[in-house]
C-alpha positions, -999 to +999 in steps of 0.1 A: +471+255-078+476+258-041+492+224-034+521+230-057+528+263-041+526+248-006+551+221-016+576+246-029+571+269+001+576+240+025+608+228+007+622+263+008+614+267+045+631+234+053+661+246+033+662+279+052+661+262+086+689+238+078+713+260+059+706+297+064+687+304+096+650+312+098+639+349+097+602+347+090+596+384+084+623+388+058+613+355+043+577+367+039+588+400+023+611+381-001+583+358-009+559+386-017+586+404-038+593+371-057+556+366-065+554+403-076+584+399-099+570+366-113+536+382-120+553+411-138+573+387-158+542+367-169+523+399-177+552+411-199+553+376-216+515+376-223+517+411-236+545+402-259+528+371-273+495+389-279+512+419-297+535+397-318+508+375-334+498+398-362+530+418-368+554+413-397+580+386-391+610+408-397+599+433-371+587+407-346+620+389-343+640+420-332+611+433-310+607+399-292+645+396-286+646+431-270+615+423-248+631+389-240+661+407-226+638+431-208+621+403-190+655+389-179+665+423-168+634+425-145+643+392-129+680+402-125+669+435-109+647+415-085+677+394-075+699+424-071+674+442-049+672+411-027+710+410-024+713+446-015+683+451+007+685+429+039+648+429+046+642+408+015+654+373+019+668+358-013+655+323-006+620+338+000+623+356-033+632+324-051+604+305-034+579+331-044+592+334-079+591+297-085+559+290-066+538+314-088+554+299-120+548+263-109+512+271-099+505+287-133+521+259-152+504+232-131+470+249-136+477+252-174+487+215-178+458+203-156+432+222-176+449+215-210+440+178-211 
């Protein structure tokens, strides 16, 4: 769980130093914000899956599509906030967002076998 996150964080930090400049405070705040948005996204996804299991098929398709768009809206708002607010680094946001997802998927596939 932690090794995947560390690889993604290290790769993003190298990218920052080479192409964008290194601002550790805004990178940290962007990372925390990215992890928060990713956690909200996974919470919304798990809630949608658990609620849609026993509902009628005709209602579930429309309901899941609307909630699918809502999850992408949350991600888009996270990107927009990072672009507008200078204390949140966009690369830190992406690293945090991807690190949490990779860590969850890595843990899932490792325990699935």
